[in-house]
TIFI-428903 format. One record per residue (C-alpha): chain; x, y, z. Coordinates in pm, whole numbers, plus 50000, padded with zeros to 5 digits. Example, Ala and Ser with C-alpha at 12.3 -4.5 7.8 and 13.67 -1.06 7.14 Angstrom:
A | 51230 | 49550 | 50780
A | 51367 | 49894 | 50714
END
This chain:
A | 39488 | 10027 | 20971
A | 39229 | 09937 | 21235
A | 39237 | 10108 | 21573
A | 38986 | 09864 | 21730
A | 39106 | 09755 | 22076
A | 39153 | 09380 | 22115
A | 38864 | 09180 | 22256
A | 38880 | 08994 | 22584
A | 38931 | 08671 | 22393
A | 39213 | 08818 | 22188
A | 39398 | 08977 | 22480
A | 39462 | 08645 | 22644
A | 39689 | 08606 | 22941
A | 40021 | 08469 | 23049
A | 40022 | 08114 | 23184
A | 40346 | 07931 | 23254
A | 40548 | 08199 | 23081
A | 40354 | 08170 | 22754
A | 40078 | 08400 | 22633
A | 39762 | 08189 | 22603
A | 39410 | 08290 | 22490
A | 39195 | 08431 | 22770
A | 38928 | 08172 | 22695
A | 39159 | 07906 | 22835
A | 39072 | 08040 | 23184
A | 38700 | 07986 | 23119
A | 38753 | 07626 | 23015
A | 39017 | 07565 | 23284
A | 38785 | 07654 | 23574
A | 38471 | 07502 | 23421
A | 38649 | 07171 | 23375
A | 38799 | 07203 | 23724
A | 38453 | 07199 | 23884
A | 38319 | 06930 | 23653
A | 38613 | 06706 | 23743
A | 38565 | 06791 | 24111
A | 38218 | 06641 | 24082
A | 38325 | 06341 | 23873
A | 38632 | 06233 | 24070
A | 38469 | 06311 | 24403
A | 38185 | 06078 | 24319
A | 38415 | 05819 | 24158
A | 38623 | 05788 | 24475
A | 38310 | 05669 | 24657
A | 38151 | 05454 | 24389
A | 38309 | 05109 | 24435
A | 38339 | 05152 | 24812
A | 37968 | 05237 | 24836
A | 37865 | 04942 | 24620
A | 38064 | 04682 | 24821
A | 37964 | 04826 | 25160
A | 37716 | 04611 | 25349
A | 37350 | 04712 | 25324
A | 37330 | 04751 | 25703
A | 37613 | 05006 | 25682
A | 37439 | 05212 | 25411
A | 37591 | 05051 | 25100
A | 37452 | 04826 | 24827
A | 37615 | 04504 | 24952
A | 37741 | 04390 | 24609
A | 38026 | 04145 | 24547
A | 38365 | 04276 | 24434
A | 38319 | 04127 | 24085
A | 37973 | 04282 | 24037
A | 38071 | 04620 | 24183
A | 38385 | 04654 | 23970
A | 38195 | 04539 | 23658
A | 37930 | 04807 | 23721
A | 38210 | 05057 | 23783
A | 38369 | 04959 | 23452
A | 38035 | 04983 | 23269
A | 37963 | 05324 | 23417
A | 38307 | 05474 | 23348
A | 38302 | 05320 | 23000
A | 37957 | 05462 | 22928
A | 38076 | 05806 | 23039
A | 38332 | 05801 | 22761
A | 38126 | 05603 | 22509
A | 37852 | 05866 | 22494
A | 38119 | 06121 | 22406
A | 38087 | 06016 | 22042
A | 37715 | 06100 | 22007
A | 37780 | 06400 | 22232
A | 38039 | 06528 | 21986
A | 37802 | 06462 | 21695
A | 37519 | 06655 | 21865
A | 37751 | 06949 | 21927
A | 37896 | 06945 | 21575
A | 37558 | 06941 | 21402
A | 37289 | 07071 | 21638
A | 37397 | 07265 | 21944
A | 37748 | 07396 | 21902
A | 38013 | 07304 | 22156
A | 37932 | 07582 | 22402
A | 37563 | 07500 | 22439
A | 37654 | 07131 | 22464
A | 37885 | 07216 | 22756
A | 37609 | 07416 | 22927
A | 37332 | 07160 | 22893
A | 37569 | 06875 | 22974
A | 37671 | 07045 | 23297
A | 37308 | 07086 | 23403
A | 37236 | 06715 | 23347
A | 37552 | 06617 | 23538
A | 37449 | 06833 | 23834
A | 37101 | 06677 | 23842
A | 37261 | 06332 | 23829
A | 37479 | 06391 | 24135
A | 37187 | 06529 | 24333
A | 36985 | 06220 | 24235
A | 37267 | 05999 | 24367
A | 37226 | 06181 | 24697
A | 36879 | 06025 | 24738
A | 36908 | 05701 | 24946
A | 36745 | 05462 | 24700
A | 36888 | 05194 | 24472
A | 36665 | 05325 | 24193
A | 36795 | 05679 | 24246
A | 37150 | 05540 | 24239
A | 37119 | 05396 | 23890
A | 36913 | 05690 | 23757
A | 37180 | 05925 | 23892
A | 37455 | 05728 | 23718
A | 37259 | 05748 | 23392
A | 37216 | 06126 | 23419
A | 37585 | 06182 | 23497
A | 37673 | 05962 | 23200
A | 37451 | 06149 | 22955
A | 37563 | 06490 | 23078
A | 37930 | 06400 | 23060
A | 37882 | 06279 | 22703
A | 37771 | 06630 | 22608
A | 38028 | 06822 | 22811
A | 38352 | 06625 | 22807
A | 38443 | 06595 | 22435
A | 38322 | 06941 | 22350
A | 38505 | 07136 | 22616
A | 38829 | 06976 | 22492
A | 38736 | 07059 | 22132
A | 38686 | 07426 | 22226
A | 39034 | 07432 | 22381
A | 39170 | 07328 | 22042
A | 38969 | 07602 | 21867
A | 39138 | 07870 | 22076
A | 39468 | 07811 | 21895
A | 39530 | 07866 | 21521
A | 39672 | 07577 | 21312
A | 40041 | 07519 | 21374
A | 40045 | 07715 | 21703
A | 40335 | 07582 | 21912
A | 40145 | 07674 | 22232
A | 39874 | 07414 | 22170
A | 40032 | 07117 | 22354
A | 40128 | 07347 | 22642
A | 39775 | 07487 | 22651
A | 39627 | 07137 | 22670
A | 39872 | 07046 | 22945
A | 39763 | 07351 | 23147
A | 39399 | 07263 | 23080
A | 39484 | 06917 | 23206
A | 39620 | 07072 | 23524
A | 39277 | 07229 | 23582
A | 39118 | 06888 | 23536
A | 39338 | 06748 | 23805
A | 39306 | 07038 | 24046
A | 38937 | 06952 | 24055
A | 39029 | 06583 | 24075
A | 39244 | 06652 | 24383
A | 38987 | 06855 | 24575
A | 38684 | 06642 | 24489
A | 38789 | 06314 | 24660
A | 38913 | 06501 | 24969
A | 38577 | 06664 | 25028
A | 38346 | 06391 | 24899
A | 38535 | 06107 | 25072
A | 38556 | 06296 | 25401
A | 38178 | 06336 | 25395
A | 38087 | 06005 | 25232
A | 38307 | 05776 | 25445
A | 38223 | 05947 | 25775
A | 37983 | 05784 | 26017
A | 37821 | 06121 | 26089
A | 37733 | 06225 | 25732
A | 37737 | 05915 | 25513
A | 37766 | 05823 | 25145
A | 37485 | 06040 | 25010
A | 37632 | 06359 | 25153
A | 37944 | 06283 | 24950
A | 37735 | 06248 | 24634
A | 37553 | 06575 | 24711
A | 37888 | 06756 | 24747
A | 37974 | 06644 | 24394
A | 37652 | 06807 | 24267
A | 37738 | 07135 | 24441
A | 38076 | 07133 | 24267
A | 37911 | 07105 | 23925
A | 37681 | 07393 | 24018
A | 37984 | 07617 | 24079
A | 38124 | 07514 | 23740
A | 37800 | 07611 | 23564
A | 37795 | 07952 | 23730
A | 38153 | 08026 | 23628
A | 38099 | 07911 | 23270
A | 37787 | 08122 | 23229
A | 37952 | 08448 | 23333
A | 38288 | 08397 | 23160
A | 38170 | 08286 | 22815
A | 38264 | 08623 | 22650
A | 38630 | 08525 | 22694
A | 38579 | 08243 | 22440
A | 38508 | 08475 | 22149
A | 38353 | 08274 | 21866
A | 38509 | 07942 | 21968
A | 38253 | 07663 | 21984
A | 37960 | 07897 | 21932
A | 37792 | 07758 | 21621
A | 37697 | 07410 | 21495
A | 37733 | 07307 | 21132
A | 37353 | 07303 | 21084
A | 37175 | 07635 | 21139
A | 36798 | 07682 | 21170
A | 36822 | 08024 | 21005
A | 36955 | 07854 | 20690
A | 36654 | 07706 | 20501
A | 36877 | 07449 | 20328
A | 36977 | 07303 | 20667
A | 36625 | 07259 | 20807
A | 36551 | 06911 | 20663
A | 36884 | 06780 | 20796
A | 36812 | 06944 | 21131
A | 36477 | 06768 | 21161
A | 36634 | 06432 | 21075
A | 36913 | 06487 | 21326
A | 36673 | 06577 | 21608
A | 36464 | 06269 | 21530
A | 36775 | 06053 | 21568
A | 36852 | 06215 | 21903
A | 36494 | 06158 | 22021
A | 36506 | 05794 | 21909
A | 36835 | 05733 | 22087
A | 36713 | 05890 | 22411
A | 36392 | 05687 | 22394
A | 36589 | 05364 | 22360
A | 36824 | 05453 | 22648
A | 36550 | 05569 | 22885
A | 36320 | 05280 | 22793
A | 36593 | 05022 | 22851
A | 36678 | 05181 | 23186
A | 36314 | 05171 | 23294
A | 36286 | 04800 | 23202
A | 36605 | 04719 | 23394
A | 36491 | 04905 | 23706
A | 36149 | 04741 | 23688
A | 36312 | 04398 | 23673
A | 36162 | 04316 | 23334
A | 36516 | 04271 | 23198
A | 36776 | 04097 | 23413
A | 37143 | 04147 | 23330
A | 37458 | 03997 | 23480
A | 37692 | 04296 | 23505
A | 38009 | 04091 | 23453
A | 37878 | 03913 | 23142
A | 37734 | 04234 | 23003
A | 38066 | 04416 | 23050
A | 38241 | 04147 | 22846
A | 37996 | 04170 | 22559
A | 37997 | 04549 | 22578
A | 38374 | 04550 | 22525
A | 38338 | 04344 | 22208
A | 38046 | 04558 | 22090
A | 38229 | 04888 | 22133
A | 38535 | 04760 | 21946
A | 38313 | 04647 | 21658
A | 38126 | 04978 | 21663
A | 38451 | 05172 | 21646
A | 38571 | 04961 | 21353
A | 38242 | 05010 | 21167
A | 38247 | 05383 | 21235
A | 38601 | 05405 | 21097
A | 38499 | 05216 | 20783
A | 38194 | 05440 | 20736
A | 38398 | 05756 | 20780
A | 38666 | 05646 | 20537
A | 38412 | 05541 | 20274
A | 38136 | 05800 | 20308
A | 38287 | 06086 | 20508
A | 38400 | 06290 | 20207
A | 38766 | 06280 | 20320
A | 39059 | 06350 | 20092
A | 39373 | 06131 | 20094
A | 39555 | 06321 | 20371
A | 39243 | 06336 | 20588
A | 39193 | 05960 | 20553
A | 39550 | 05893 | 20661
A | 39517 | 06123 | 20960
A | 39187 | 05967 | 21069
A | 39352 | 05622 | 21054
A | 39636 | 05760 | 21269
A | 39381 | 05883 | 21524
A | 39230 | 05536 | 21547
A | 39568 | 05363 | 21588
A | 39678 | 05603 | 21862
A | 39338 | 05574 | 22026
A | 39360 | 05194 | 22046
A | 39702 | 05226 | 22209
A | 39541 | 05470 | 22452
A | 39271 | 05211 | 22528
A | 39540 | 04976 | 22659
A | 39679 | 05262 | 22865
A | 39342 | 05334 | 23025
A | 39283 | 04964 | 23093
A | 39578 | 04986 | 23329
A | 39542 | 05341 | 23451
A | 39176 | 05305 | 23550
A | 39263 | 05043 | 23809
A | 39289 | 05353 | 24028
A | 38918 | 05359 | 24104
A | 38885 | 04982 | 24146
A | 39176 | 04752 | 24242
A | 39403 | 05029 | 24370
A | 39113 | 05180 | 24565
A | 39032 | 04841 | 24721
A | 39403 | 04781 | 24784
A | 39415 | 05109 | 24975
A | 39109 | 05014 | 25182
A | 39201 | 04653 | 25265
A | 39578 | 04613 | 25244
A | 39730 | 04956 | 25318
A | 39807 | 05086 | 25665
A | 39579 | 05392 | 25702
A | 39595 | 05450 | 26080
A | 39832 | 05722 | 26193
A | 39833 | 05873 | 26543
A | 39477 | 05757 | 26602
A | 39346 | 05901 | 26273
A | 39222 | 05672 | 25997
A | 39286 | 05822 | 25654
A | 38972 | 05795 | 25436
A | 39033 | 05553 | 25151
A | 38924 | 05809 | 24892
A | 39207 | 06040 | 24990
A | 39449 | 05815 | 24804
A | 39262 | 05917 | 24487
A | 39407 | 06267 | 24532
A | 39765 | 06147 | 24485
A | 39744 | 06134 | 24107
A | 39590 | 06482 | 24060
A | 39823 | 06637 | 24319
A | 40123 | 06497 | 24133
A | 39977 | 06628 | 23807
A | 39929 | 06977 | 23953
A | 40295 | 06968 | 24056
A | 40435 | 06824 | 23735
A | 40204 | 06962 | 23462
A | 40376 | 07304 | 23440
A | 40710 | 07126 | 23407
A | 40582 | 06915 | 23119
A | 40420 | 07217 | 22952
A | 40754 | 07401 | 22966
A | 40942 | 07090 | 22852
A | 40739 | 07051 | 22531
A | 40778 | 07420 | 22440
A | 41155 | 07420 | 22498
A | 41210 | 07096 | 22310
A | 40999 | 07226 | 22021
A | 41204 | 07547 | 22010
A | 41518 | 07336 | 21973
A | 41362 | 07102 | 21718
A | 41399 | 06807 | 21955
A | 41042 | 06748 | 22071
A | 40950 | 06375 | 22042
A | 40675 | 06287 | 21798
A | 40338 | 06190 | 21943
A | 40379 | 05809 | 21896
A | 40706 | 05824 | 22093
A | 40532 | 06014 | 22374
A | 40257 | 05754 | 22374
A | 40508 | 05467 | 22391
A | 40692 | 05630 | 22681
A | 40363 | 05678 | 22868
A | 40272 | 05311 | 22830
A | 40616 | 05191 | 22941
A | 40617 | 05417 | 23248
A | 40266 | 05300 | 23339
A | 40394 | 04944 | 23313
A | 40673 | 05031 | 23558
A | 40412 | 05159 | 23805
A | 40239 | 04822 | 23808
A | 40579 | 04662 | 23855
A | 40581 | 04840 | 24192
A | 40239 | 04691 | 24269
A | 40366 | 04340 | 24194
A | 40616 | 04382 | 24478
A | 40353 | 04539 | 24710
A | 40106 | 04256 | 24641
A | 40379 | 04004 | 24716
A | 40441 | 04167 | 25054
A | 40068 | 04146 | 25133
A | 40079 | 03775 | 25055
A | 40352 | 03738 | 25318
A | 40110 | 03875 | 25578
A | 39996 | 04213 | 25707
A | 39941 | 04549 | 25545
A | 40190 | 04764 | 25352
A | 40288 | 05125 | 25399
A | 40120 | 05395 | 25186
A | 40455 | 05464 | 25017
A | 40394 | 05175 | 24775
A | 40076 | 05332 | 24643
A | 40242 | 05673 | 24642
A | 40524 | 05545 | 24418
A | 40274 | 05375 | 24186
A | 40063 | 05688 | 24153
A | 40374 | 05900 | 24088
A | 40482 | 05677 | 23798
A | 40125 | 05663 | 23667
A | 40108 | 06043 | 23679
A | 40426 | 06083 | 23476
A | 40285 | 05832 | 23228
A | 39953 | 06016 | 23209
A | 40119 | 06352 | 23141
A | 40324 | 06193 | 22867
A | 40018 | 06050 | 22691
A | 39678 | 06192 | 22782
A | 39705 | 06570 | 22721
A | 39917 | 06498 | 22416
A | 39643 | 06267 | 22289
A | 39381 | 06538 | 22331
A | 39602 | 06784 | 22146
A | 39699 | 06558 | 21855
A | 39336 | 06456 | 21801
A | 39237 | 06819 | 21745
A | 39535 | 06862 | 21509
A | 39471 | 06548 | 21303
A | 39090 | 06564 | 21290
A | 38923 | 06716 | 20979
A | 38771 | 07042 | 21098
A | 38410 | 06932 | 21032
A | 38468 | 06618 | 21241
A | 38656 | 06762 | 21540
A | 38381 | 06689 | 21792
A | 38332 | 06336 | 21661
A | 38705 | 06265 | 21663
A | 38719 | 06379 | 22025
A | 38435 | 06135 | 22076
A | 38648 | 05861 | 21920
A | 38931 | 05950 | 22159
A | 38699 | 05911 | 22456
A | 38543 | 05597 | 22304
A | 38876 | 05422 | 22342
A | 38875 | 05532 | 22705
A | 38546 | 05343 | 22730
A | 38713 | 05027 | 22601
A | 38995 | 05072 | 22850
A | 38754 | 05122 | 23139
A | 38557 | 04810 | 23051
A | 38876 | 04602 | 23038
A | 38983 | 04761 | 23367
A | 38653 | 04671 | 23532
A | 38665 | 04311 | 23411
A | 39024 | 04271 | 23530
A | 38938 | 04424 | 23865
A | 38668 | 04160 | 23916
A | 38947 | 03915 | 23993
A | 39058 | 04132 | 24286
A | 38917 | 03993 | 24608
A | 39009 | 03949 | 24970
A | 38950 | 03578 | 24913
A | 39206 | 03567 | 24629
A | 39500 | 03765 | 24766
A | 39750 | 03528 | 24607
A | 39614 | 03623 | 24261
A | 39710 | 03990 | 24292
A | 40074 | 03960 | 24175
A | 39959 | 03767 | 23865
A | 39691 | 04029 | 23791
A | 39940 | 04314 | 23805
A | 40193 | 04112 | 23601
A | 39937 | 04074 | 23322
A | 39879 | 04451 | 23323
A | 40256 | 04507 | 23302
A | 40278 | 04282 | 22996
A | 39971 | 04441 | 22830
A | 40079 | 04803 | 22872
A | 40451 | 04752 | 22821
A | 40391 | 04535 | 22515
A | 40167 | 04802 | 22357
A | 40436 | 05064 | 22417
A | 40698 | 04852 | 22240
A | 40459 | 04788 | 21950
A | 40412 | 05162 | 21899
A | 40788 | 05208 | 21872
A | 40797 | 04937 | 21605
A | 40517 | 05116 | 21414
A | 40681 | 05458 | 21438
A | 40772 | 05490 | 21069
A | 40427 | 05404 | 20921
A | 40261 | 05628 | 21180
A | 40482 | 05916 | 21070
A | 40362 | 05867 | 20710
A | 39998 | 05864 | 20818
A | 40032 | 06176 | 21033
A | 40213 | 06378 | 20767
A | 40335 | 06712 | 20899
A | 40156 | 06672 | 21232
A | 40401 | 06575 | 21506
END
């Protein structure tokens, strides 16, 4: 019998009444600061783009600004797939997190430079860095728990609370700086970069808590048999980066001219086709057995349902943000609430409710009454639909003249938060459970790829939101209600075949 004392990673700690691996703290706080930077910057993005040039903005139309917003947020998630592949084969998840964080930090500091060229270069850097960090930090969370561990969903929910703690603080600080006449937009972007710096420092010094999780890629330089595959993989990475950087340079130089709205439409079609082709490739050439094939198909079905969820949910940074700025009463006792502060409502609600949901799943599982994942997804979509039902009423009141009280947005964000907790952390968790072990990073990439589709659809829909078309707002929100609610009902109809595909995974 061994007398070796347990390692830091093995000792773990108690969170929400359950004993979780100590490495969860490392990932919790690293993701907190990364999300601080992302959501802090995101709260400013559309507002900065539509602000007049004389006031320090880019002076873009609503349609162009929201299309660019959709393209950017979609790209952030789309690059998660190659980011997962790079981690799986070349870097290992932990090094991918580290290098991704550095690139994100440099991107935010580039955004702080008052230049339109710096703006787009900064967006590109944040995109590339997030592609390395985002899927892999979630994959490492999954690696902390052994197969069949009932704490996994609760652990992901707590991890999700860290995401949203950063998401609550980021807009408060970045919007206060960015929307102020004294500091200005670029100080807000710089604050986002400082947040990522803090995340990198914490991750560096707390890595021992992770143990072996996410440490090694599948291809190792010390293994002679892997070296040819390594060289081929690095050549592919170099080729991809060359294409991306070259295209960006041509766009900035004006050699290539692109209409953002048109491009966003074609990008949506392209990503859907890419996802379908990737699924076909994986099923045919991925070396999967029968159960693995079924589970990969289940991942794709759930992910497409999630895409419809994000198409509605991501109105937060576009139409709901503009609604807060233009049609919500923000003056109280002589103080004008910064528009970006409304972006904190969702994460604050999550911080409040996430422990309750984490406890709920554990207690229901102990009683054998926990809903299966497709049911959770359907509930999330239906609750999200109800949130936009509130916005239909609010938009109707705006059409009758004047601004509405903040309580309408508060109710919408509360319902959206409940919906998000029912679907998003559960989606992260089930992806790690269903994914074949050698494809975990790539399957997390697939999960985030569907977020890209949702963000593109969200950006295109938001392009119809304009001060000059106030009467169109109720119809816009009605369409979102039908899209999200209809997808939720469809999942309930597909519950039985999804159960067969998922097997023993709930």
